C-alpha positions as CSV (number, residue, x, y, z in Angstrom):
1,X,0.0,0.0,0.0
2,X,2.8,2.5,0.8
3,X,4.4,2.0,-2.6
4,X,1.2,3.3,-4.2
5,X,2.1,6.7,-2.8
6,X,5.6,6.8,-4.2
7,X,4.4,5.3,-7.4
8,X,1.8,8.1,-7.8
9,X,4.5,10.7,-7.1
10,X,6.3,9.3,-10.1
11,X,3.1,9.7,-12.2
12,X,2.3,13.3,-11.1
13,X,5.8,14.8,-10.9
14,X,8.8,12.8,-12.0
15,X,7.4,11.2,-15.2
16,X,7.6,14.6,-16.8
17,X,11.0,15.6,-15.4
18,X,12.5,12.3,-16.3
19,X,11.3,12.5,-19.8
20,X,12.6,16.0,-20.3
21,X,16.1,15.0,-19.0
22,X,16.6,13.2,-22.3
23,X,18.9,10.6,-20.8
24,X,18.9,6.8,-21.3
25,X,18.8,5.8,-17.6
26,X,18.0,7.6,-14.4
27,X,21.6,7.0,-13.2
28,X,22.9,9.0,-16.2
29,X,20.9,11.9,-14.8
30,X,23.5,12.2,-12.0
31,X,25.9,13.9,-14.3
32,X,23.2,16.2,-15.6
33,X,22.0,17.2,-12.1
34,X,25.5,17.3,-10.6
35,X,29.0,18.1,-11.8
36,X,32.6,17.2,-11.4
37,X,34.3,14.0,-10.1
38,X,31.7,13.4,-7.3
39,X,28.9,13.2,-10.0
40,X,31.0,10.8,-12.0
41,X,31.7,8.6,-9.0
42,X,28.0,8.7,-8.1
43,X,26.9,7.6,-11.5
44,X,29.4,4.8,-11.7
45,X,28.8,3.6,-8.2
46,X,25.1,3.7,-8.4
47,X,25.1,2.0,-11.8
48,X,27.1,-1.0,-10.5
49,X,25.3,-1.1,-7.2
50,X,21.9,-1.4,-8.9
51,X,23.0,-3.5,-11.8
52,X,24.8,-6.2,-9.8
53,X,24.0,-6.8,-6.1
54,X,20.5,-5.2,-6.1
55,X,19.4,-6.7,-9.4
56,X,20.8,-10.2,-8.5
57,X,18.9,-10.3,-5.2
58,X,15.7,-9.5,-7.0
59,X,16.2,-12.1,-9.8
60,X,17.5,-14.6,-7.3
61,X,14.4,-14.5,-5.1
62,X,12.0,-14.5,-8.1
63,X,13.8,-17.5,-9.6
64,X,13.6,-19.3,-6.2
65,X,9.9,-18.7,-6.0
66,X,9.4,-20.1,-9.5
67,X,11.5,-23.1,-8.7
68,X,9.3,-23.9,-5.6
69,X,6.1,-23.6,-7.6
70,X,7.4,-26.0,-10.2
71,X,8.7,-28.5,-7.6
72,X,5.3,-28.6,-5.8
73,X,3.1,-28.7,-8.9
74,X,5.1,-31.0,-11.1
75,X,7.1,-32.9,-8.5
76,X,10.4,-32.3,-10.4
77,X,13.6,-30.4,-9.6
78,X,12.2,-27.0,-10.0
79,X,15.4,-25.0,-10.1
80,X,16.5,-26.8,-13.3
81,X,13.2,-25.9,-15.1
82,X,13.5,-22.3,-13.7
83,X,17.0,-22.1,-15.0
84,X,15.8,-23.2,-18.4
85,X,13.1,-20.5,-18.3
86,X,15.8,-18.0,-17.3
87,X,17.9,-19.1,-20.2
88,X,15.0,-18.6,-22.7
89,X,14.2,-15.2,-21.2
90,X,17.9,-14.1,-21.4
91,X,17.9,-15.3,-25.0
92,X,15.1,-13.1,-26.2
93,X,16.3,-10.2,-24.0
94,X,19.7,-10.4,-25.6
95,X,18.3,-10.6,-29.2
96,X,15.5,-8.0,-29.0
97,X,16.5,-5.4,-26.4
98,X,14.1,-3.1,-24.6
99,X,11.5,-3.2,-27.5
100,X,11.3,-7.0,-27.3
101,X,11.0,-6.9,-23.5
102,X,8.1,-4.4,-23.6
103,X,6.2,-6.3,-26.4
104,X,6.5,-9.6,-24.5
105,X,5.5,-7.9,-21.3
106,X,2.2,-6.8,-22.9
107,X,1.2,-10.4,-23.7
108,X,2.7,-11.9,-20.5
109,X,0.6,-9.5,-18.4
110,X,-2.6,-10.7,-20.1
111,X,-1.6,-14.4,-19.7
112,X,-0.6,-14.0,-16.1
113,X,-3.7,-12.1,-15.1
114,X,-5.9,-14.5,-17.0
115,X,-4.4,-17.5,-15.2
116,X,-4.6,-15.9,-11.8
117,X,-8.3,-15.0,-12.2
118,X,-9.0,-18.5,-13.4
119,X,-7.5,-20.1,-10.3
120,X,-9.4,-17.6,-8.1
121,X,-12.7,-18.5,-9.7
122,X,-12.1,-22.2,-9.3
123,X,-11.0,-21.8,-5.6
124,X,-14.2,-19.8,-4.8
125,X,-16.4,-22.4,-6.5
126,X,-14.7,-25.3,-4.7
127,X,-15.2,-23.7,-1.3
128,X,-18.9,-23.0,-2.0
129,X,-19.0,-19.3,-3.0
130,X,-17.7,-16.0,-1.8
131,X,-20.0,-15.9,1.3
132,X,-18.8,-19.4,2.4
133,X,-15.1,-18.4,1.8
134,X,-15.6,-15.2,3.9
135,X,-17.3,-17.2,6.7
136,X,-14.5,-19.8,6.8
137,X,-11.8,-17.2,6.8
138,X,-13.5,-15.4,9.7
139,X,-13.6,-18.7,11.6
140,X,-10.0,-19.4,10.8
141,X,-8.6,-16.0,11.8
142,X,-10.9,-15.5,14.8
143,X,-13.2,-12.8,13.5
144,X,-14.4,-11.3,10.2
145,X,-12.3,-8.1,10.9
146,X,-9.2,-10.2,11.5
147,X,-9.7,-12.0,8.2
148,X,-11.1,-9.4,5.9
149,X,-10.9,-6.0,7.7
150,X,-9.1,-3.2,5.8
151,X,-7.1,-2.1,8.9
152,X,-5.4,-4.6,11.3
153,X,-6.0,-4.6,15.0
154,X,-4.2,-2.0,17.2
155,X,-2.0,-4.7,18.8
156,X,-1.2,-8.3,17.9
157,X,-1.6,-10.1,14.6
158,X,1.2,-10.4,12.1
159,X,1.0,-6.7,11.3
160,X,-0.2,-4.5,14.1
161,X,-1.8,-1.2,13.2
162,X,1.1,0.8,14.7
163,X,3.5,-1.0,12.2
164,X,1.2,-0.3,9.3
165,X,1.1,3.4,10.2
166,X,4.9,3.5,10.2
167,X,5.0,1.9,6.8
168,X,2.3,4.2,5.3
169,X,3.7,7.4,6.9
170,X,7.4,6.8,6.5
171,X,8.4,4.0,4.1
172,X,6.9,5.4,0.9
173,X,9.2,8.5,0.9
174,X,12.1,7.1,2.9
175,X,13.0,3.9,1.2
176,X,14.3,2.9,-2.2
177,X,12.6,0.0,-3.9
178,X,12.7,-1.1,-7.5
179,X,9.5,-0.1,-9.4
180,X,8.5,2.4,-6.7
181,X,11.5,4.6,-6.1
182,X,10.4,7.9,-4.4
183,X,12.5,9.9,-6.8
184,X,11.0,8.3,-9.9
185,X,14.0,6.0,-10.9
186,X,14.5,2.3,-11.5
187,X,13.0,0.4,-14.4
188,X,10.0,2.6,-14.3
189,X,12.2,5.5,-15.3
190,X,13.6,3.4,-18.1
191,X,10.1,2.9,-19.5
192,X,9.2,6.6,-19.1
193,X,12.4,7.7,-20.9
194,X,11.7,5.4,-23.8
195,X,8.1,6.6,-24.2
196,X,7.0,8.8,-27.1
197,X,6.5,12.0,-25.1
198,X,5.7,13.3,-21.6
199,X,2.0,12.6,-22.1
200,X,2.5,9.0,-23.0
201,X,5.0,8.6,-20.2
202,X,2.6,10.0,-17.6
203,X,-0.5,8.0,-18.8
204,X,1.5,4.7,-19.1
205,X,2.8,5.1,-15.5
206,X,-0.7,6.0,-14.3
207,X,-2.0,2.7,-15.8
208,X,0.8,0.7,-14.3
209,X,0.0,2.0,-10.8
210,X,-3.7,1.3,-11.2
211,X,-3.1,-2.2,-12.5
212,X,-0.4,-3.1,-10.1
213,X,-1.9,-1.8,-6.8
214,X,-5.7,-2.0,-7.4
215,X,-6.4,-4.8,-10.0
216,X,-3.8,-7.4,-9.6
217,X,-4.1,-8.2,-5.8
218,X,-7.6,-9.6,-5.5
219,X,-7.1,-12.8,-7.5
220,X,-4.2,-13.6,-5.3
221,X,-6.0,-12.7,-2.1
222,X,-8.9,-15.0,-2.8
223,X,-6.7,-17.9,-3.5
224,X,-4.7,-17.0,-0.4
225,X,-7.8,-17.1,1.8
226,X,-8.8,-20.5,0.2
227,X,-5.3,-21.9,1.0
228,X,-5.4,-20.6,4.6
229,X,-8.7,-22.3,5.4
230,X,-8.0,-25.5,3.3
231,X,-4.4,-26.1,4.4
232,X,-4.1,-25.2,8.0
233,X,-1.3,-27.6,8.4
234,X,1.0,-25.1,6.6
235,X,0.9,-22.6,9.5
236,X,1.0,-25.4,12.1
237,X,4.2,-26.9,10.5
238,X,5.9,-23.5,10.1
239,X,6.2,-24.1,6.4
240,X,6.3,-21.2,3.9
241,X,2.6,-20.1,3.5
242,X,3.3,-19.3,-0.1
243,X,3.3,-23.0,-0.8
244,X,-0.5,-23.0,-0.3
245,X,-0.9,-21.3,-3.6
246,X,1.0,-24.0,-5.4
247,X,-1.0,-26.7,-3.6
248,X,-4.2,-25.0,-4.6
249,X,-3.0,-25.2,-8.2
250,X,-2.4,-29.0,-7.9
251,X,-5.7,-29.7,-6.1
252,X,-8.0,-27.4,-8.2
253,X,-6.8,-27.7,-11.7
254,X,-7.1,-30.6,-14.1
255,X,-4.1,-31.3,-16.3
256,X,-4.9,-28.9,-19.2
257,X,-5.8,-26.0,-16.9
258,X,-2.8,-26.7,-14.7
259,X,-0.6,-26.3,-17.7
260,X,-2.3,-23.1,-18.5
261,X,-1.8,-21.6,-15.1
262,X,1.9,-22.8,-15.1
263,X,2.2,-20.9,-18.4
264,X,0.7,-17.9,-16.6
265,X,3.3,-18.2,-13.8
266,X,6.0,-18.7,-16.4
267,X,4.8,-15.5,-18.2
268,X,4.9,-13.5,-15.0
269,X,8.3,-14.8,-14.1
270,X,9.8,-14.2,-17.6
271,X,8.3,-10.7,-17.6
272,X,10.1,-9.8,-14.4
273,X,13.4,-11.4,-15.3
274,X,13.5,-9.8,-18.8
275,X,12.8,-6.4,-17.3
276,X,15.6,-6.8,-14.7
277,X,18.1,-8.3,-17.2
278,X,17.5,-5.4,-19.6
279,X,17.5,-2.8,-16.8
280,X,20.7,-4.0,-15.2
281,X,22.5,-4.3,-18.6
282,X,21.4,-0.8,-19.5
283,X,23.2,0.5,-16.4
284,X,26.3,-1.5,-17.1
285,X,26.6,-0.5,-20.7
286,X,25.4,3.1,-20.6
287,X,26.7,4.2,-17.2
288,X,29.8,2.1,-16.7
289,X,31.2,0.8,-20.0
290,X,30.5,3.9,-22.2
291,X,31.3,6.3,-19.4
292,X,34.4,4.9,-17.8
293,X,35.8,2.1,-20.0
294,X,35.2,2.8,-23.7
295,X,33.7,6.3,-24.3
296,X,34.0,5.9,-28.1
297,X,32.5,2.4,-28.3
298,X,30.7,1.7,-31.6
299,X,27.1,0.6,-31.7
300,X,28.3,-2.9,-32.6
301,X,30.6,-3.0,-29.5
302,X,27.8,-1.7,-27.2
303,X,25.5,-4.5,-28.4
304,X,28.2,-7.1,-27.9
305,X,28.9,-5.9,-24.4
306,X,25.2,-5.8,-23.5
307,X,24.8,-9.4,-24.6
308,X,27.8,-10.5,-22.6
309,X,26.5,-8.6,-19.6
310,X,23.1,-10.1,-19.9
311,X,24.5,-13.6,-19.9
312,X,26.8,-12.8,-16.9
313,X,23.9,-11.4,-14.9
314,X,21.9,-14.6,-15.7
315,X,24.6,-16.9,-14.4
316,X,25.2,-14.8,-11.2
317,X,21.5,-14.6,-10.5
318,X,21.2,-18.4,-10.5
319,X,24.1,-18.5,-8.0
320,X,22.4,-16.0,-5.7
321,X,19.2,-18.0,-5.9
322,X,21.0,-21.0,-4.4
323,X,22.1,-19.0,-1.4
324,X,18.8,-17.3,-0.5
325,X,17.4,-19.0,2.5
326,X,13.8,-18.1,1.8
327,X,12.0,-16.1,-0.9
328,X,11.2,-13.5,1.7
329,X,14.9,-13.0,2.6
330,X,15.6,-11.1,-0.6
331,X,12.7,-8.8,-0.1
332,X,13.8,-8.1,3.5
333,X,17.3,-7.3,2.4
334,X,16.1,-4.7,-0.2
335,X,13.8,-3.0,2.3
336,X,16.7,-2.6,4.8
337,X,19.5,-1.4,2.6
338,X,17.3,1.1,0.7
339,X,15.9,2.8,3.9
340,X,16.8,6.4,4.3
341,X,17.8,7.2,0.7
342,X,14.3,8.1,-0.6
343,X,14.1,11.7,0.7
344,X,17.3,12.8,-1.0
345,X,16.1,11.3,-4.3
346,X,12.9,13.3,-4.0
347,X,14.5,16.6,-3.0
348,X,17.1,16.6,-5.8
349,X,14.3,17.6,-8.1
350,X,13.0,20.3,-5.8
351,X,16.0,21.9,-4.1
352,X,19.1,23.3,-5.8
353,X,21.3,22.7,-2.7
354,X,21.3,18.9,-3.0
355,X,24.6,17.8,-4.4
356,X,26.3,14.6,-5.4
357,X,27.8,14.1,-1.9
358,X,24.2,14.1,-0.6
359,X,23.4,11.0,-2.6
360,X,26.7,9.3,-2.0
361,X,26.6,9.7,1.7
362,X,22.9,8.6,1.8
363,X,23.8,5.4,-0.1
364,X,26.7,4.6,2.2
365,X,25.0,5.5,5.4
366,X,21.9,3.5,4.6
367,X,24.0,0.4,3.9
368,X,26.2,0.6,6.9
369,X,23.4,1.5,9.4
370,X,21.1,-1.2,8.2
371,X,23.8,-3.8,8.5
372,X,24.6,-2.5,12.0
373,X,20.9,-2.6,13.1
374,X,20.6,-6.2,11.9
375,X,23.9,-7.4,13.3
376,X,24.1,-5.6,16.6
377,X,20.6,-4.4,17.2
378,X,19.1,-7.8,16.5
379,X,16.2,-6.3,14.5
380,X,14.9,-7.8,11.3
381,X,14.9,-5.8,8.1
382,X,11.1,-5.3,8.0
383,X,10.8,-4.3,11.7
384,X,9.4,-0.7,12.0
385,X,12.0,0.1,14.6
386,X,14.8,-0.9,12.2
387,X,13.3,1.3,9.5
388,X,13.0,4.3,11.8
389,X,16.5,4.0,13.1
390,X,18.0,3.6,9.6
391,X,16.0,6.4,8.2
392,X,16.9,8.8,11.0
393,X,20.6,8.1,11.0
394,X,20.8,8.2,7.2
395,X,18.9,11.5,7.0
396,X,21.2,13.1,9.6
397,X,24.2,11.9,7.6
398,X,23.2,13.1,4.2
399,X,21.9,16.5,5.5
400,X,25.2,17.1,7.3
401,X,27.1,16.1,4.1
402,X,25.0,18.5,2.1
403,X,25.9,21.6,4.2
404,X,29.5,20.5,4.9
405,X,30.3,20.3,1.1
406,X,30.2,22.9,-1.6
407,X,27.0,23.4,-3.6
408,X,27.0,22.5,-7.3
409,X,28.4,25.2,-9.6
410,X,26.1,27.8,-11.1
411,X,26.9,26.4,-14.6
412,X,25.8,22.9,-13.6
413,X,22.6,24.1,-11.9
414,X,21.6,26.3,-14.9
415,X,22.3,23.5,-17.4
416,X,20.1,21.1,-15.4
417,X,17.4,23.8,-15.1
418,X,17.3,24.6,-18.8
419,X,16.9,21.0,-19.7
420,X,14.4,19.8,-17.1
421,X,12.7,23.0,-15.8
422,X,11.9,21.6,-12.4
423,X,10.4,24.9,-11.2
424,X,9.1,25.6,-7.7
425,X,10.4,27.6,-4.7
426,X,13.5,25.4,-4.3
427,X,14.8,26.6,-7.6
428,X,13.7,30.2,-7.5
429,X,17.2,31.8,-7.4
430,X,18.4,29.7,-10.4
431,X,15.1,30.3,-12.3
432,X,15.4,34.0,-11.7
433,X,19.0,34.2,-13.1
434,X,17.8,32.4,-16.3
435,X,14.6,34.5,-16.7
436,X,12.2,31.8,-15.7
437,X,11.1,33.3,-12.4
438,X,7.5,32.3,-12.7
439,X,8.1,28.6,-13.2
440,X,6.1,26.2,-11.1
441,X,6.8,22.4,-10.7
442,X,5.7,20.4,-13.8
443,X,1.9,20.6,-13.8
444,X,1.8,23.2,-11.1
445,X,0.1,22.9,-7.8
446,X,-2.5,20.6,-9.4
447,X,0.3,18.0,-9.5
448,X,0.0,17.6,-5.8
449,X,-3.8,17.5,-6.0
450,X,-3.5,14.8,-8.6
451,X,-1.0,12.9,-6.4
452,X,-3.5,12.8,-3.4
453,X,-6.4,12.1,-5.7
454,X,-4.4,9.3,-7.4
455,X,-3.6,7.3,-4.3
456,X,-7.1,7.9,-2.9
457,X,-8.4,6.5,-6.2
458,X,-6.1,3.4,-6.1
459,X,-7.0,2.6,-2.5
460,X,-10.7,3.1,-3.1
461,X,-10.6,0.9,-6.1
462,X,-8.7,-1.8,-4.2
463,X,-11.0,-1.7,-1.2
464,X,-14.1,-1.3,-3.4
465,X,-13.3,-4.5,-5.3
466,X,-12.7,-6.3,-2.0
467,X,-16.1,-5.1,-0.6
468,X,-17.8,-6.2,-3.8
469,X,-16.3,-9.7,-3.4
470,X,-16.4,-10.4,0.3
471,X,-18.1,-7.4,1.9
472,X,-21.3,-5.4,1.6
473,X,-22.7,-3.8,-1.5
474,X,-23.2,-0.5,0.4
475,X,-19.5,-0.3,1.2
476,X,-18.5,-1.3,-2.3
477,X,-20.7,1.5,-3.7
478,X,-19.2,4.0,-1.3
479,X,-15.7,3.1,-2.3
480,X,-16.7,3.1,-5.9
481,X,-18.1,6.6,-5.7
482,X,-14.9,7.9,-4.1
483,X,-12.8,6.2,-6.7
484,X,-14.8,7.6,-9.6
485,X,-14.7,11.1,-8.1
486,X,-10.9,10.9,-7.7
487,X,-10.4,9.7,-11.2
488,X,-12.7,12.4,-12.6
489,X,-10.7,15.0,-10.7
490,X,-7.4,13.8,-12.2
491,X,-9.0,13.7,-15.7
492,X,-10.3,17.3,-15.4
493,X,-7.0,18.6,-14.1
494,X,-5.0,16.9,-16.9
495,X,-7.4,18.3,-19.5
496,X,-6.8,21.7,-18.2
497,X,-3.0,21.3,-18.4
498,X,-1.9,22.7,-21.8
499,X,1.6,21.2,-21.5
500,X,0.1,17.8,-20.9
501,X,-2.2,18.0,-23.9
502,X,0.7,19.1,-26.1
503,X,2.7,16.1,-24.9
504,X,5.9,18.0,-24.1
505,X,7.4,21.2,-22.9
506,X,10.1,23.1,-24.9
507,X,12.4,23.2,-21.9
508,X,15.1,25.0,-23.8
509,X,12.8,27.8,-24.9
510,X,13.8,31.4,-24.3
511,X,12.3,33.1,-21.2
512,X,9.2,35.2,-21.9
């Protein structure tokens, strides 16, 4: 839920800024926003950090999950089949590049969603309908609110309300996470920068956030409830509860349909892997090889290096998979080592005083503090206390670094401003020197209105679908009305935005 907020910030603000920057990757933007050796170090360090350790953790845990599904459903050595799928995915990623990844993503999304919905329908029918499923879930978890309530209890349960509040109030802006970076980076930025114009980038990112946070969860939730009430032995034995999903596939689906759903899982898996292979390789080639190794590399050489890098990432990800204790382990690691870096990634767009040292220190402090909290504080990566400690320490470190180091040169700041036109009070002095004193942030104040309306719309759609399925019609209608109103407000504001209708802003235009 908290990622919907940072995702919506990308839609309303950073989709435009990223598109105007005219770079191939968000990491390349470091040397547009900052200058000198610190900017070059930041670009190279961040490119390798994201392309190798972070990317390998993600691909490793996804591959491990796919291997477990195959092992349970087919009774075979799952990791070998997963490795074969990985090899196929790497093959078409190498041959087709970003265009092939995006085209296959389109079809894989349809296949994966279709298979997930099919299993949810069969699970509900097997249990005796939605009302029966809701009643059994309430009995299993102790009450209807415990099973199906929107908010958890104040204390107790696997996620107390106090923890949820910390995640919703802090994590969305404080932590880096692929696909929902607070500063609008990651593979989402890659898609935005490859779009036709600002308008396409914004609308595509808006659709991604609606589909990801509001539409995709409910087929999974229904099967999860079915598994919880049908296989209580999973919780009693301490086994990974995710295995219940694969057991439901085995028990509910006859052979042809089981094959269809396995194809849906394979599609979802290959979509994720192809995205991360291409994303990691783009950092390695564009922000490391071309920048630091072979600045004059020909197109042919770049393609060759990208193919070798893709193959290397594939092999290393399989190695990482073998060392991940659980699927959840990779996710916990990412949550921890990204904590505290989010705010500086947001403010670099809004405040001229942020410099390359701000980001470098934030990256280093977050990593060191998170490891110290786990090792000496004996707190898990997803513990709210660990999050708050890491965020506080990292923020103090990068704010101190910002004021203890020199600001970026006027030439660097003006170059960035002319290209991106970030606007707003944080850039007022720079804008005035260039004759753009009246600039607001992209989309103006209505961008913030659209941001709030956006996550209200996503939450209302998510909760409204849930109430329609396992709640009351009155509550479903209420959430539906709120969602429609929020979407209508966004549509009205975008129609009134001349720059959005035009699709782009001439950021290099002379001041009026």
